[in-house]
C-alpha positions in Angstrom: 53.1 30.6 40.6 52.4 32.2 37.3 51.5 30.4 34.4 53.7 32.0 31.9 51.5 33.3 28.4 50.6 31.5 25.3 52.0 32.2 22.7 49.9 33.7 19.1 50.7 29.6 17.4 49.7 27.8 20.8 46.2 30.0 20.6 45.8 29.3 17.0 46.0 25.8 17.6 43.4 25.7 20.3 40.9 27.8 18.6 40.8 25.6 15.2 39.2 23.1 16.9 36.6 25.2 18.6 35.9 27.3 15.7 35.3 24.0 13.1 32.5 22.7 15.6 31.0 25.7 15.8 30.6 25.8 12.0 29.7 22.0 11.8 26.8 22.8 14.2 25.8 25.2 12.3 25.3 23.3 9.1 23.2 20.8 11.4 20.8 23.1 12.8 20.4 24.6 9.1 19.6 21.5 7.9 17.2 20.4 10.4 15.5 23.4 9.8 15.2 23.1 6.3 13.9 19.6 6.5 11.1 21.0 9.1 9.7 23.1 6.5 10.0 20.9 3.6 6.3 19.3 2.4 5.3 16.6 0.4 3.1 17.0 -2.5 0.1 14.7 -3.4 -1.2 16.4 -6.3 -1.0 14.3 -9.0 -3.4 11.5 -6.7 -6.7 12.5 -8.4 -8.8 9.0 -7.6 -10.4 9.8 -10.7 -9.4 6.4 -12.5 -11.3 2.7 -11.3 -10.3 0.9 -13.8 -6.9 1.3 -14.1 -6.2 -1.4 -10.8 -9.3 -3.0 -11.4 -11.0 -5.5 -13.7 -14.0 -7.4 -12.5 -14.8 -10.8 -13.7 -17.9 -13.8 -13.5 -15.8 -16.3 -11.8 -15.2 -16.9 -7.5 -12.3 -15.5 -5.8 -10.8 -18.5 -5.7 -11.0 -18.9 -9.4 -9.5 -15.4 -10.3 -6.9 -15.9 -7.8 -5.9 -18.7 -9.1 -5.9 -17.4 -12.9 -3.6 -14.7 -11.5 -1.2 -17.1 -10.0 -0.6 -18.4 -12.9 -0.6 -15.4 -14.8 2.4 -14.4 -13.0 4.1 -17.9 -12.6 4.3 -18.0 -16.8 5.9 -14.3 -16.3 8.7 -15.5 -14.5 7.3 -14.2 -11.1 8.1 -16.3 -7.8 5.7 -16.3 -6.1 5.4 -15.7 -2.2 1.8 -15.9 -1.5 -1.0 -17.9 -2.9 -4.2 -18.2 -1.2 -8.3 -17.9 -2.2 -8.4 -14.3 -2.1 -4.8 -12.8 -2.3 -1.8 -13.5 -4.7 2.1 -12.0 -4.4 4.5 -12.6 -6.7 7.7 -10.5 -6.9 10.6 -10.3 -9.6 13.6 -9.1 -10.7 15.5 -6.9 -13.6 18.6 -5.4 -14.3 18.0 -2.3 -16.4 22.1 -1.1 -16.1 25.0 -2.6 -15.1 24.8 -0.5 -11.7 21.0 -0.3 -11.4 18.8 -3.2 -9.5 14.8 -3.2 -9.6 12.4 -5.8 -7.8 8.6 -5.8 -8.6 6.3 -6.9 -6.3 2.7 -8.2 -7.8 0.0 -7.6 -5.2 -3.6 -9.3 -6.2 -6.7 -9.3 -4.1 -9.8 -10.8 -5.3 -12.6 -9.6 -3.7 -16.2 -11.0 -3.9 -19.2 -8.7 -5.5 -22.6 -9.4 -6.0 -24.2 -10.0 -9.4 -27.4 -11.5 -11.5 -28.9 -14.1 -9.4 -27.2 -17.7 -10.1 -23.9 -15.3 -11.1 -20.9 -14.7 -8.8 -18.6 -12.3 -9.7 -15.3 -11.5 -8.5 -13.4 -7.8 -8.2 -10.1 -7.9 -9.0 -7.4 -5.3 -7.3 -3.7 -5.1 -9.0 -1.0 -3.1 -7.9 2.5 -3.3 -8.5 5.5 -2.1 -6.6 8.6 -0.8 -8.0 12.1 -0.8 -5.8 15.3 0.6 -7.6 18.6 -0.2 -5.8 21.7 0.9 -7.2 25.5 0.6 -6.5 27.3 3.1 -3.4 30.5 2.7 -2.8 31.3 2.8 0.6 34.9 4.5 1.6 37.2 2.3 4.8 38.1 5.3 7.1 40.6 5.1 10.5 41.3 7.1 13.4 44.3 9.2 14.1 44.8 10.4 17.8 45.5 13.7 18.2 47.1 13.9 21.7 44.5 15.8 24.0 42.7 17.3 20.8 40.5 13.3 20.4 40.6 11.3 17.6 40.5 12.1 14.0 39.1 9.7 10.8 41.0 9.7 7.7 39.6 8.3 4.4 41.6 6.0 3.3 41.8 4.1 -0.8 39.6 0.9 0.6 36.1 1.0 -0.4 33.5 -1.6 0.0 30.3 -1.9 -3.3 27.0 -2.1 -1.4 23.3 -2.4 -3.2 21.4 0.5 -1.6 17.7 1.4 -2.0 17.3 4.6 -4.2 13.4 4.6 -4.8 10.5 2.9 -4.5 7.3 3.8 -5.8 4.0 2.3 -7.6 3.1 1.5 -11.1 0.6 3.4 -12.7 1.0 2.6 -16.1 -2.5 1.7 -17.3 -0.6 -0.4 -20.6 1.4 -2.5 -17.7 -2.4 -3.7 -15.7 -3.7 -4.0 -19.3 -1.7 -6.8 -20.8 -1.8 -7.9 -17.1 -5.8 -8.3 -17.1 -5.5 -9.8 -20.6 -3.5 -12.9 -19.9 -5.5 -13.1 -16.5 -8.4 -13.1 -18.7 -6.7 -15.5 -20.6 -6.2 -18.1 -18.0 -9.6 -17.5 -16.3 -11.2 -18.7 -19.6 -8.7 -22.3 -19.4 -10.3 -22.9 -15.8 -14.3 -22.9 -17.5 -15.2 -19.7 -16.3 -18.1 -19.9 -13.5 -18.0 -23.0 -11.3 -20.4 -25.5 -12.5 -23.6 -26.4 -11.8 -24.5 -29.5 -10.1 -27.6 -30.6 -12.1 -30.9 -31.9 -9.7 -31.4 -35.1 -9.7 -34.8 -35.9 -8.9 -35.8 -38.5 -6.7 -36.4 -42.1 -8.8 -39.7 -43.0 -9.1 -40.4 -46.1 -7.1 -40.9 -49.3 -9.9 -43.8 -50.7 -10.2 -44.4 -54.3 -7.9 -44.4 -57.6 -10.1 -48.0 -59.1 -10.0 -48.3 -61.9 -7.9 -47.4 -65.0 -10.1 -50.3 -67.3 -10.0 -50.7 -69.8 -7.9 -49.7 -73.5 -9.2 -52.8 -75.8 -10.1 -53.9 -78.3 -7.3 -52.9 -81.9 -8.5 -55.8 -84.6 -7.9 -55.7 -88.5 -8.4 -59.2 -89.9 -9.2 -60.3 -92.5 -6.2 -61.7 -95.6 -7.1 -64.0 -96.8 -4.6 -63.3 -99.7 -2.3 -65.8 -102.7 -2.7 -67.7 -103.1 0.3 -67.3 -107.6 0.9 -69.7 -109.3 2.0 
């Protein structure tokens, strides 16, 4: 049985999906090739500053982190962790109607050797900023096209969703200077170092009281008894 030859219109209908699939494959391969050769530059990370994120205080780790916790609370941060050597807090900002920013502040308190009789603590502060934007997500519906599968067609409906668009560590020195100045104020309110416990000398034994003099013995005169006869 001989099949009738396909018409030009039918051949073009069959060829169109094949061409579309080939074009999509080429675009995907091109995107993969460009992403594999992309390099991230860290030239701005010079590791030359040791004062932007750190300060040294004459206090214990617990006192320093407690002052950091109060400093963050005074500025509206929600504290998520508060330990003797670690404090973390988060605060939300709305710089624009369609932009949402969250800052997570982390303070680590580490003990450092100091002079005899004094305890020094290094406070390491880092703030991470996450930026979110509103993204419209279009809904789509699938329409069957017989032997060629299904075709997704967008329609008017859409949903708004908050999507993270950026995340970076804040490196502004003035930002950290203001925080450390506030931490110092709260640390002074705690009295700085832990008060030293005064050494108490053992109490000397009290001298024993001299013995009371013995009471004089009472004597009575004895009259001689006359001898009869």
